[in-house]
Every structure is written in structure tokens, then in C-alpha cells.
C-alpha angles and dihedrals in degrees: 000000000000124000093260092052091047091052092050090047091052090049092050093046091051092050095041093237094135141203097311091063090046091056090053090052094048089078094063094040090059095039113105100174095096093232093103128051143177116221139156111268129205122191099206093191092060098026090232128141132207148141119280123207123180145060117355139182114209091342095309124111107262121156129005117357151136132238121201105198123211090239091060098260118133130205124193119182147073131327134194121198092339097314131101107255131157127014122353149144125232116194115188124214087246092058102258113139132200117189119181149060126347131193121188092343095311132107100255130159124011119356149147123228117191119188118216090242092059108264117127141194121199118182147058127350132191120188095340094313132106101251127157130015118353151132124240115196120189121216089253091060099256112131144189121211120189144055126348125197125189093348094309136101109261114169133350142076130312116207124193127202088241090064099258115144121198129184116223128204130178092355095308124110115199 
């Protein structure tokens, strides 16, 4: 095991990320073509730190890559000039998953957020908030289809698994 691999192993052991993550990093450790790099990564919006592995431009994440955060979260997707931009998937240590578009490190555009307990939102995002058209489905099968504003249901239709249909306006369903 070379010194770089040992350093990565120590990082992964301290964060509890395990052998699977180490195997993924082995590719860049052995790569000598300069196209890939491993660098510390800080997500300023969330104040989280991790280790980036992937394509770089002048030592800065640029292109496809993966971040293994110290808190156990994992991001796989695209970066531009050191910032998450484009398509990507963020999987939290607790099991929540966001798959979709990112702009300047924020969920922005179309995306799907699935909570570990089974609820799911599919729709539009603006600056990390559900905003625009979307569908929220609870783990029990009930769902709301319509417009979201500032991360909350605004207007649309609420459907229950028992067949009840309720119209919602201005955040109130009656």
C-alpha cells in the first residue's frame, strides 16, 4: 500500500466510509495521467467537508466526480470550477437521496428527493427548496399534485389512498 493509499484509508476509517469507498478511490490513486485528482472539498452552502475524487482542471474539481463527506454523505455528479453544477445524486448518511439538477451547489431545476422512510417529492426546485410544479407522495400512498412555493404545498389536489380527493388553495386543503 503506497503513502497516498494509506492516507485515503486513514481518512475513510476515521469517517466510517469503509472499504467500498476505498476501492473506488484506488483508481485515482494509481492514475498518473493528470486528468483525475483527489482534493479536499468544502461545500460552503452546507458547511460540510469531504474528499473529492474525479476530473479536475488545474487542481480544481471540474467535470464528473465524487465527494465523500466526513459526515457520511456522498455526492456523485458534475462540477464546474470547484462547484457542484449539472446533474448529480446526493445520498445522505441517513438514507435520504436527491437525484437531479444542481446550480451553484444548490438543488435547482428538476429533481427527485426520496426520504429514507419512503416519502418522495418529484418536481421543480429553486435554491434548495421545492418551488414550482411537483408531486409529493407520502410513504402511506397519499399524494399531493400541484404547485409548491418556498418548500410548502401551495395549490393543487390532494389524493388519499381511500379515494378521497381534496382541492388545495394557498396552502390549505379543505
